[in-house]
N, C-alpha and C positions, 0 to 999 in steps of 0.2 A: 368870486373863486371860492368862499367859505361856505357857499351853499353846496357846491360840487363835491368838496371833501367831505362834508355831512352826510351827503346824501351817500358817496362812495364807502366812507367806512363802515357801515351797518354791512352793505353787502360784503365788502371784503372779509369783515370777521366771519359772515355767515359761510362764505366760502372756503375760509381756512378751517372753521369749525366743522365743516362738512367734511371735507377732507379728511381731518382728523378722526372723525368717528367713522369713517370708512377703512381708515387705516388698522383701527383700534379692533372692528368687527371684524375684518377680513384678512388682516396682515398682508404683507408682500408675499405674492405668490412667487416663489422662487421653483426652477426646475429641480427635480429630485437629483439627489446627490448620487455621484455615479460611484458604485463600490468599486475598488480594486480587489480583483479576484485572482491570486497569484497561482501559478501552477507549481504544485508541491509533489516533490520526489514521493511516489507511494506505490510501493512493491505488492501491497494487498489488490491493485488494480493492474495487473501486468500479466502478459501471457507469456507462457514458459514451455518446453519441450520436454515432454517424458516418454521417454520410449519412442520417439518419432511422431507422438501425438501431441498437438499444441492445446494447452489447458489455459483456458483465460479466467484469470481470477477476476470477480466481481466483489467487492466488499471482504476479501479474504476466502471465497469460495467459489466453486463451480459445480453445478449439478445439470447433467446431461441426461437425454433418452438414450440408451443403450438400443432398444430395439423400439420402435414405435407401438405404444401399447403396453410395454411391459412394466410390470410393477417395480422392479430394480432398476434404480437410476444410478449411475457412477457418480460418487461425489469425492471431491478433492477440496480441502481445506487446508489453509495455512496454520502452522503451529503457532502458538502464540508467543513466541520466541523470535525477534529479528536482530541480527547483529549487524551492524552500519560502520564502514570505513571504506577508503580508497582501496578498491581490489586491481583497478587497471592501470594506474599510474597517471590518470587526467586529471587529480587533484580534487574531483568530486566524491562524494561518499556515495558507495552503492550499497546494496544489502544483502546479506546471505539468511536464508530462512529454508526451515524444512516444509515440505508438503505431505499432507497425509491423504492416501487414496482407498476409497473402498469402492470396488468394482460390483458391488453387491453379494457376493460371497462371503466365506470366512475371513478370507484375508484381510488385512489393513497394512497397505504398503507405505513406506517412509523413504521420501526423497530429499536429497538436499540440491538446493538450487540458487541463484545468484540474480538478483534485478542490478542491471548496472545502469548507471544515472548518466544521460547525455546532457548537453549544453542547456537544452530547452527544459530539463529537471524530469524528462518522461522516464518512467522504469521501464528499460528494456530487458526482458527476460531472457535467458540463456537454456542452455542445456540443464537436466537434473540428473544426479546421479544417485541409484539406486543404494540405500542404506540398510533395509531389512523388512521383514514383516512380523507384524505385531511385536514390536520393539518398543523401550520406552525410552522415549527422549529426556535427556536431561539438561543439554548444555550447547548452544552454539555460540562461538566468541572468535574476535578477528584481532591478532596481532602482527605487526610487520606485513599484511598482505597475507597471511595465511589463516585459513579458517579453520578453526577446532570446532569437531564435535565429539559429544560423550554421550551415549546412551546404553541402555542394558539391554543385553541380547541371551539367546539361551545358548547351552555348548553345544558342538557339533553333534547332529544326529539327535538330540534331545527332542520329546515331542512338543510340537505347537502349543500343546495346552498346558505347558509348563511355564511358570512363572518367569520371566527373563532375569537374570542374576548376574551375569558376565558383564562385566563394565567394558565398553569400547571405544576406545581414542582412535578417531581419523582425522587427516588433516589434508585440506583442500587449497589449491590456489585457481585463479583464473590466468590463462594462457591464451592470448590472442582471441579473447573473448569465447573462451570455452573453459567450463570447469573440470579440472584434472585432480586425480587423488594422488597426493605425495605418498611414494613408498620409502617409508622411512624405517631402513632394516638397519640393525647394530651390527 
């Protein structure tokens, strides 16, 4: 029996050594870890209704061909400030943002719109309200479900070439998933 152990021990040591060498050389092959990619509420990748037309932003902008082959392309971009808060009472943060639209002419049109968040954290764009042409946006904020917008505009009848200098404050709410302006008369 001692002869069998003496013969088996070197084979056993060689087998264990070979296994250890293979493990060190190649390691244990594991399947790649799956990464969890949660859906994030993103108003910069949503569709909005501007004067009856659907504008679909991708990374905060949309560029379309107005007429096939035309040199001018309508461009819509999101202004750099977004205000977030619950605007429709569902407990989820929504977003108010300004869209700037240039149709290829001299006008640069500003709109206020809202992206509502649903339970799946998708951004659902709603209607947009026209703010003005060639205005200077200053601020968008939300307090108690009311969206406050501040911008500079021109005086009534003033030429569009004039620098906007009249401060304008407007307030909006979302009612039944529609953006509406509040008429705050004193």
